C-alpha positions in Angstrom: 9.3 -3.5 26.4 11.9 -0.8 25.2 11.6 2.8 26.6 9.9 4.0 23.3 7.4 1.5 23.4 6.9 2.3 27.5 6.6 6.0 26.7 4.3 5.4 23.2 2.0 3.2 25.8 2.2 5.7 28.2 1.2 8.7 25.7 -1.6 6.3 24.0 -3.2 6.0 27.9 -3.3 9.7 28.4 -4.6 10.8 24.5 -7.0 7.8 24.7 -8.2 7.3 28.2 -10.1 10.8 29.1 -9.6 13.4 26.2 -10.7 13.6 22.5 -9.1 13.8 19.0 -8.9 17.1 19.5 -7.7 17.4 22.7 -4.8 14.9 22.2 -2.4 17.7 21.8 -2.6 18.9 25.1 -3.4 16.2 26.4 0.4 15.6 26.4 1.8 17.7 29.2 5.8 17.3 28.0 7.4 18.5 25.0 7.2 15.9 22.4 10.0 14.1 22.3 12.2 13.4 19.0 12.5 10.1 17.3 16.2 10.2 15.9 16.9 6.6 16.1 15.4 3.5 15.0 15.0 1.5 18.3 17.7 -1.5 16.7 19.4 0.9 14.6 19.3 1.0 10.6 19.0 -2.2 8.9 21.1 -3.5 6.0 19.0 -2.4 2.7 17.9 -6.0 1.8 19.5 -6.3 -2.5 19.6 -9.7 -3.2 17.6 -13.0 -3.3 19.7 -14.5 0.3 18.6 -11.6 2.0 14.9 -11.5 0.9 14.9 -15.2 1.6 16.0 -14.2 5.5 13.4 -11.6 6.1 10.6 -13.6 4.6 11.7 -16.0 7.5 11.3 -13.6 10.4 8.8 -12.0 9.5 6.3 -14.9 8.8 7.4 -16.1 12.2 6.7 -12.9 13.4 4.0 -11.8 15.9 0.9 -9.0 15.5 0.1 -6.8 12.7 2.9 -5.5 10.4 3.7 -2.0 9.6 4.4 -1.0 6.5 5.6 1.8 4.0 7.2 2.4 0.4 9.0 5.3 -1.3 8.5 6.1 -4.4 10.4 9.3 -6.7 7.1 11.1 -7.9 8.3 14.3 -10.0 11.5 12.3 -10.9 10.7 9.2 -12.2 8.4 8.2 -14.8 5.1 6.0 -13.1 4.6 5.4 -9.2 6.7 2.4 -8.7 8.0 1.8 -5.3 11.6 2.3 -4.8 12.2 0.9 -1.5 9.6 -0.7 0.9 9.6 -0.9 5.0 8.6 -2.5 7.5 8.5 -4.0 10.8 6.7 -6.8 12.8 7.1 -7.9 16.3 9.8 -10.5 16.4 11.2 -9.7 13.1 12.6 -6.1 13.6 12.3 -3.6 11.0 13.4 -4.2 7.3 14.1 -1.6 4.3 13.9 -3.7 0.6 15.5 -2.2 -2.5 12.6 -3.6 -5.3 15.1 -2.4 -8.1 17.1 -5.4 -6.7 14.6 -7.5 -5.8 12.0 -6.9 -7.8 9.6 -9.6 -6.9 8.7 -9.6 -3.6 5.7 -11.8 -3.8 7.0 -15.1 -1.6 7.1 -12.0 1.5 3.5 -11.4 0.1 2.4 -14.7 1.1 4.5 -14.9 3.7 2.1 -12.0 5.5 -1.1 -13.6 3.8 -3.7 -13.3 6.7 -1.5 -10.6 8.6 -2.8 -7.4 9.0 -1.3 -4.4 7.4 -0.9 -1.5 8.9 -0.7 1.6 6.4 -0.7 5.1 6.6 -2.9 6.4 3.7 -3.3 2.9 2.2 -4.9 3.7 -0.8 -1.4 5.7 -2.0 1.1 2.6 -1.4 -0.9 -0.1 -2.4 -0.8 -0.1 -6.4 3.0 0.2 -6.2 3.0 -3.0 -4.1 0.4 -4.4 -6.0 3.5 -4.4 -8.7 5.9 -5.8 -7.2 3.4 -8.8 -5.4 2.6 -7.6 -2.2 -1.6 -7.2 -1.6 -2.8 -7.1 1.7 -5.8 -9.6 2.7 -6.6 -7.5 5.5 -5.1 -3.5 6.7 -5.7 -0.7 9.5 -5.0 2.2 7.5 -4.0 5.0 10.4 -4.7 8.1 8.5 -8.3 6.9 7.8 -9.0 6.1 11.5 -7.7 9.4 12.3 -10.0 10.5 10.5 -13.1 9.3 11.2 -11.6 9.7 14.4 -12.2 13.4 14.1 -8.7 14.9 14.2 -7.9 17.5 12.4 -4.7 16.5 10.4 -4.0 13.2 9.8 -0.8 13.2 8.3 1.8 10.7 9.9 4.0 12.9 11.8 1.4 15.1 13.0 -0.8 11.3 14.3 2.2 10.4 16.3 3.3 13.3 17.7 -0.5 14.5 18.8 -1.5 10.6 19.9 2.1 8.9 20.9 3.8 12.2 22.2 6.6 11.6 19.5 8.6 14.0 16.7 9.3 12.3 13.6 11.7 13.8 11.3 10.0 14.8 8.0 12.6 16.3 5.5 13.0 13.4 3.5 9.2 12.8 2.3 10.1 14.1 -1.7 13.6 13.0 -2.4 14.7 11.1 -5.7 14.1 7.5 -3.9 15.9 5.9 -7.1 18.7 7.6 -6.2 21.6 4.7 -5.3 22.8 4.3 -3.0 20.5 5.7 -0.5 21.9 8.1 1.7 21.7 6.8 5.5 20.1 9.9 6.5 17.3 8.5 4.1 17.5 5.7 5.2 17.0 6.6 9.0 13.7 8.2 7.9 12.9 5.9 5.8 13.1 3.0 9.2 11.4 5.6 11.7 8.3 5.9 9.2 7.7 2.4 10.1 9.6 2.1 13.8 6.2 3.6 15.6 3.1 2.3 13.3 2.1 -0.5 14.8 1.6 1.2 18.1 -0.3 4.2 16.7 -2.5 1.2 15.7 -3.1 0.3 18.4 -3.9 3.4 20.2 -6.1 4.6 17.2 -8.5 1.7 17.8 -9.1 2.7 21.7 -9.7 5.9 20.4 -12.3 4.9 17.5 -13.6 1.8 20.4 -14.6 4.7 22.7 -15.9 7.0 19.9 -18.2 4.0 18.5 -16.6 3.9 15.5 -14.2 1.4 15.6 -16.5 -0.8 13.5 -17.4 1.8 10.7 -13.5 2.3 10.2 -13.3 -1.7 10.1 -15.6 -1.4 7.3 -13.8 1.1 5.5 -11.0 -0.9 5.8 -12.0 -4.5 4.0 -13.8 -2.1 1.1 -10.1 -1.0 0.5 -8.2 -4.1 1.1 -10.4 -5.8 -1.5 -11.1 -3.2 -3.8 -9.9 -4.4 -7.6 -7.0 -2.5 -9.0 -7.8 1.0 -10.4 -9.2 1.2 -14.3 -6.9 2.8 -16.5 -8.0 6.4 -16.4 -9.3 7.2 -20.2 -7.9 10.2 -22.4 -5.7 10.8 -19.4 -4.7 13.6 -21.9 -7.6 15.8 -20.6 -6.1 16.4 -16.9 -3.3 18.3 -18.4 -3.2 21.1 -16.2 -4.5 24.6 -17.4 -6.9 22.6 -19.7 -9.6 25.5 -19.0 -7.9 27.7 -21.2 -8.3 25.8 -24.5 -11.9 25.4 -26.3 -11.4 24.6 -29.9 -11.3 21.2 -30.9 -8.1 21.6 -33.1 -6.5 23.3 -30.1 -7.5 20.6 -27.9 -6.0 17.7 -30.6 -2.7 20.0 -30.0 -2.3 19.1 -26.3 -3.1 15.7 -27.2 -0.7 14.9 -29.3 1.8 17.0 -27.2 0.8 15.0 -24.4 1.0 11.4 -25.7 4.5 12.3 -27.3 5.9 13.5 -23.5 4.4 10.4 -22.1 6.5 8.1 -24.4 9.8 10.3 -24.5 9.0 10.0 -20.4 8.4 6.6 -20.1 11.4 5.5 -22.5 13.6 7.5 -20.6 12.1 6.5 -17.5 11.7 10.2 -16.2 8.6 12.0 -14.8 6.5 14.1 -17.6 7.6 17.4 -16.6 10.8 17.5 -16.4 10.7 16.2 -20.4 7.9 19.2 -21.1 5.7 21.2 -18.8 1.9 21.3 -18.4 2.0 25.4 -19.4 4.2 24.9 -22.3 1.7 22.6 -23.6 -1.0 24.8 -23.3 0.8 27.7 -24.4 1.4 25.7 -27.9 -2.1 24.4 -28.0 -3.2 28.4 -28.1 -1.0 29.4 -30.3 -0.9 26.4 -32.9 2.7 27.3 -34.3 3.3 27.4 -37.9 7.3 26.4 -37.7 9.7 25.9 -35.1 10.7 29.2 -35.0 7.4 30.6 -33.9 7.4 27.6 -31.2 10.8 28.3 -29.7 9.3 31.8 -29.2 6.9 30.3 -26.4 7.3 29.8 -22.8 8.0 26.8 -22.6 10.7 26.4 -25.7 12.9 28.9 -25.4 16.6 28.6 -25.9 18.0 25.5 -23.7 15.3 23.7 -26.1 17.5 22.1 -28.6 16.7 21.2 -32.7 16.2 18.2 -32.4 13.5 18.9 -29.8 11.8 21.6 -31.4 12.0 19.4 -33.9 10.2 16.6 -32.4 7.2 19.0 -31.1 6.4 20.8 -33.6 5.9 17.6 -35.4 3.3 16.6 -32.6 1.8 19.9 -33.2 2.0 19.8 -37.5 0.2 16.3 -36.7 -2.4 17.2 -34.9 -2.8 20.7 -37.8 -3.5 17.6 -40.6 -6.0 16.5 -38.9 -9.5 15.9 -40.6 -12.6 17.3 -38.3 -13.9 14.2 -37.8 -10.7 13.2 -35.9 -10.4 16.5 -33.8 -11.4 15.9 -30.1 -14.5 16.9 -28.8 -14.5 20.0 -25.6 -15.1 18.6 -22.4 -14.9 14.7 -21.4 -18.0 12.2 -21.7 -20.1 12.1 -19.2 -21.4 8.8 -17.7 -23.1 10.4 -14.2 -24.9 13.4 -13.6 -23.8 16.8 -15.0 -21.4 19.1 -13.3 -23.5 20.7 -10.1 -23.0 24.3 -11.4 -25.2 23.4 -14.6 -28.2 22.0 -12.1 -30.0 25.2 -12.0 -30.6 25.3 -15.2 -31.2 21.9 -16.7 -33.0 21.0 -13.6 -33.9 23.3 -10.6 -35.7 20.6 -8.4 -32.6 18.4 -8.5 -30.5 21.9 -7.6 -32.8 21.9 -4.4 -32.6 18.4 -3.4 -28.7 18.4 -4.0 -28.6 21.7 -1.4 -30.6 20.2 0.9 -28.9 16.4 1.2 -25.5 18.4 0.8 -27.1 20.3 3.9 -28.0 17.7 5.7 -24.9 15.5 5.1 -22.5 18.2 6.1 -24.6 19.0 9.7 -24.5 14.7 10.3 -20.7 15.1 9.6 -20.3 17.3 12.1 -22.2 15.7 14.9 -20.0 12.8 14.0 -17.1 15.2 14.3 -15.8 13.9 10.5 -14.8 15.2 7.0 -18.0 15.2 5.2 -16.4 13.1 2.6 -15.9 10.3 4.5 -19.1 9.7 5.8 -20.2 9.9 1.8 -18.5 10.3 -1.0 -19.7 13.4 -2.4 -20.6 11.6 -6.0 -22.9 9.1 -4.5 -24.6 12.5 -3.2 -24.8 13.7 -6.4 -25.8 10.6 -8.1 -28.1 10.7 -5.8 -29.8 13.5 -6.1 -30.1 13.9 -9.9 -31.7 10.4 -10.2 -33.5 9.7 -6.9 -35.5 6.6 -6.0 -39.3 6.9 -5.9 -40.6 6.8 -3.7 -37.4 8.2 -2.1 -38.2 6.0 1.5 -35.6 4.2 3.8 -35.8 1.1 1.3 -35.3 2.5 -1.6 -32.7 5.3 -0.6 -30.5 2.3 1.3 -31.1 0.1 -1.6 -29.4 3.0 -3.9 -26.7 3.7 -1.1 -25.4 0.5 -1.2 -25.6 0.5 -5.3 -23.0 3.4 -5.3 -20.5 1.2 -3.4 -21.8 3.0 0.4 -21.2 0.8 3.3 -23.4 -0.2 5.3 -22.7 1.9 7.8 -23.0 4.8 5.5 -26.2 3.6 4.5 -27.7 3.4 7.9 -25.9 7.1 9.2 -27.1 8.9 5.9 -30.3 7.3 4.9 -32.9 8.9 7.5 -30.5 12.4 6.7 -31.0 12.0 2.7 -34.6 10.6 2.9 -36.0 13.8 4.9 -33.5 16.2 2.1 -35.0 14.7 -0.8 -38.9 14.6 0.5 -38.2 17.9 1.6 -37.8 19.0 -1.6 -40.1 16.7 -3.7 -38.2 13.6 -5.4 
């Protein structure tokens, strides 16, 4: 065991033997230790097939869980592809893989099939890992484990510090990871992100077991690992920031045309859409519906730095929206597939509003007693759907079945069903 592992193990024993998560930070008597260098130094970046084959063989021969992380270029590049993948496993050490040079990591994914993957905030990294052929069959999410265990701060840096007594550098989390070559300080940061991830996993497993919550967490991890890819969002242009200001259908059409034009340009240039045209500029143009390029240029976001050719392409999008017949204009608001927004319940169905208020209070009280966030105890959307159209009669059997139908896991169903049955009964389901 290395010095780092030994210290981590000591910290783990301190923070999981006699203290609660709320006291984990204060359970480490000495100041947290800065973690400045990976144990074996910064490994070379794997960027060709020969080097990748060596990594695949090494990690297939390793033992125990594998720590996995990915770095994206959010805010710089189009989409959410991975620009660096970091892994660490006992017996294999740490690997840094460049998905630009090695775009197909399916052989590595196959070599790790059946191995537990340890990720922090797994749902953020799994989509970009799936794109390059890596998908776990089993996982342990240290961020979600921290939530269920009741830690108030669940970022990786906070968890490593509070649970293991080490301080991670977090200064490079928002850099442009598509940069080539990657600077050495960035690579050091990336390697350190997986340095203690398995140690953190082990400590959190003990803490969850101590609290009687380990089975709950395992069910959550299984649900994440088995979840299908997310469906493409319908009408993504409606998520333009500031859309609440846009009321008229013709204005909505301007937003749609500008958004779709921007998206095509951003995809072609492989840059973040916000670097092509800001959401604020799109909304500004939609509200004004400018008559020509000169009027467009006078709007915020289309100033003197915007070239004539660019102005003409944006004005062309506006003109397309202006030319649409009424029948092709978008409708205000998104199609509702579930209950209406809760703010409208009091007018639409006062009884449902009363049920929702009682159910929310019951869930909040239970979550507080269990020391976990309400949204991890049960999805707020599930509670809304149940209260809008409760089963009749609303007894333990029907409520349990409804919750399971909405995707609640068995541990959630068992815990919240009595609370929700009581809330629904009190308010006349």
